[in-house]
C-alpha positions in Angstrom: 0.0 0.0 0.0 1.5 3.3 -1.0 1.9 6.3 1.3 -0.7 8.2 -0.7 -3.3 5.4 -0.2 -2.7 5.4 3.5 -3.5 9.1 3.8 -6.7 8.9 1.8 -9.7 9.5 4.1 -13.4 8.7 3.5 -16.1 10.1 5.8 -19.3 8.1 5.8 -22.6 9.4 6.9 -25.3 7.0 8.3 -28.8 8.5 8.3 -31.8 6.9 9.8 -35.2 8.1 11.0 -37.8 6.6 13.4 -41.4 7.4 14.2 -42.2 8.5 17.7 -45.8 7.5 18.4 -48.0 10.6 18.4 -45.1 13.0 18.0 -43.7 12.5 14.4 -40.4 11.4 13.1 -36.9 12.0 14.5 -33.7 11.6 12.5 -30.1 10.9 13.3 -26.9 11.3 11.3 -23.7 9.5 12.4 -20.5 10.6 10.6 -17.7 8.0 10.8 -14.3 7.5 9.3 -13.9 4.6 6.8 -13.3 2.2 9.7 -16.6 3.0 11.4 -15.2 5.1 14.2 -17.6 7.9 15.1 -16.6 11.5 14.3 -19.9 13.3 14.9 -23.5 12.6 15.7 -26.6 14.9 15.3 -30.2 14.2 15.8 -33.5 16.1 15.4 -36.4 16.8 17.6 -39.7 15.1 16.4 -41.1 16.6 13.2 -44.8 16.0 12.6 -46.5 17.2 9.4 -49.8 18.9 9.9 -53.0 17.7 8.2 -52.7 20.3 5.4 -49.2 19.1 4.6 -50.4 15.5 4.6 -53.1 16.4 2.0 -50.9 18.7 -0.2 -47.8 16.4 -0.3 -49.8 13.2 -0.8 -47.5 10.3 -1.8 -44.5 12.6 -1.7 -44.9 13.4 2.0 -42.4 10.7 3.3 -39.6 11.6 0.9 -40.1 15.3 1.6 -40.3 14.8 5.4 -37.5 12.2 5.8 -35.1 13.1 3.0 -35.5 16.8 2.3 -36.6 18.2 5.7 -35.0 15.9 8.3 -32.1 14.7 6.2 -31.4 18.3 5.0 -31.5 19.7 8.5 -29.1 17.0 9.8 -26.7 17.5 7.0 -26.7 21.3 7.5 -26.0 20.8 11.2 -23.0 18.5 11.0 -19.6 20.2 11.1 -17.8 17.2 9.5 -19.5 16.6 6.1 -19.6 13.0 4.9 -18.4 12.0 1.4 -21.2 9.4 1.2 -24.5 9.1 3.1 -25.9 5.6 3.6 -29.4 4.8 4.8 -31.8 1.8 4.9 -34.9 3.8 3.8 -35.4 4.5 0.1 -37.5 7.6 1.0 -34.3 9.3 2.3 -32.8 9.1 -1.2 -34.8 12.4 -1.8 -32.0 14.1 0.2 -29.7 13.6 -2.9 -31.8 16.2 -4.8 -30.8 18.8 -2.2 -27.1 18.1 -1.8 -24.0 17.4 -3.8 -23.2 14.4 -1.6 -24.0 10.9 -2.9 -26.8 9.2 -1.0 -27.4 5.5 -1.2 -29.7 2.9 0.3 -28.6 -0.5 1.5 -30.2 -3.5 -0.2 -30.1 -7.2 0.6 -28.1 -9.4 -1.7 -30.2 -10.2 -4.8 -33.1 -7.9 -3.7 -34.0 -4.4 -4.8 -34.9 -1.8 -2.1 -38.6 -1.4 -1.3 -40.4 0.2 -4.2 -37.4 0.2 -6.5 -37.0 -1.7 -9.8 -33.5 -0.6 -10.9 -31.3 -3.1 -12.8 -28.3 -4.6 -11.0 -26.0 -2.2 -12.9 -27.2 0.6 -10.6 -26.1 -1.4 -7.5 -22.5 -1.0 -6.1 -21.0 -3.4 -3.7 -19.2 -1.6 -0.8 -18.1 -3.8 2.1 -20.7 -6.6 2.5 -23.6 -4.5 1.2 -25.0 -3.5 -2.1 -25.9 0.1 -2.4 -28.6 1.6 -4.6 -28.2 5.3 -5.6 -30.8 7.9 -6.6 -32.1 7.3 -10.2 -31.5 10.9 -11.1 -27.9 10.8 -9.9 -26.4 7.7 -11.5 -23.0 9.5 -11.8 -22.7 8.9 -8.0 -22.0 5.2 -8.8 -18.8 6.1 -10.6 -17.7 8.7 -7.9 -18.3 6.2 -5.1 -16.8 3.3 -6.9 -13.5 5.2 -7.1 -13.4 5.4 -3.3 -14.7 2.0 -2.3 -11.2 0.6 -2.0 -10.9 2.7 1.2 -13.5 0.5 2.8 -12.8 -3.1 3.9 -14.5 -5.8 1.8 -15.8 -7.2 5.2 -17.2 -3.9 6.4 -20.9 -4.1 7.4 -22.5 -0.8 6.5 -25.8 -1.8 8.2 -24.1 -2.0 11.6 -23.6 1.8 11.9 -27.2 2.3 10.8 -28.2 0.1 13.7 -26.1 2.2 16.1 -28.0 5.3 14.8 -31.4 3.6 15.4 -30.3 2.6 18.9 -29.0 6.1 19.7 -32.3 7.6 18.5 -34.3 5.2 20.6 -32.2 6.0 23.6 -32.5 9.8 23.0 -36.3 9.5 22.6 -36.6 7.4 25.7 -34.5 9.9 27.7 -36.3 13.0 26.4 -39.8 11.8 26.7 -39.3 10.1 30.1 -39.1 13.5 31.7 
């Protein structure tokens, strides 16, 4: 491994949301180095759309709420910007339309993400996962492919997503237990 390769850094963002019963959705963004070590974490307070928004946004409500509103807020807040954002929710892919940072959703081997029908050519293997990118930003595949050598082939990109979900659950439990 050359000295230049050793100095290459890749910051990964892991973005998840969860619904808090009766209060709306909260989101969390964990930024790590390429080895999974935490660099920064931010989370939101619950965001609940009102009835008028539910009517007006219709089927686009979840992508707007989770991707644009919650995801955009979290990305704006973090001081350490990620080079790639990974999520498990296809609705969060909407965030990519509002940032220059590639956003990808994890998918099980041989399966397409919920509601997606993209061909396998749009999936990129990073670590042990296959990632699906936003249909309107397929050039992200090339950009991310050039950096995937910085992540171990054994890296589990779903594990940091679980850490975010657990941190959100703990935060919600602590805040609403008062």
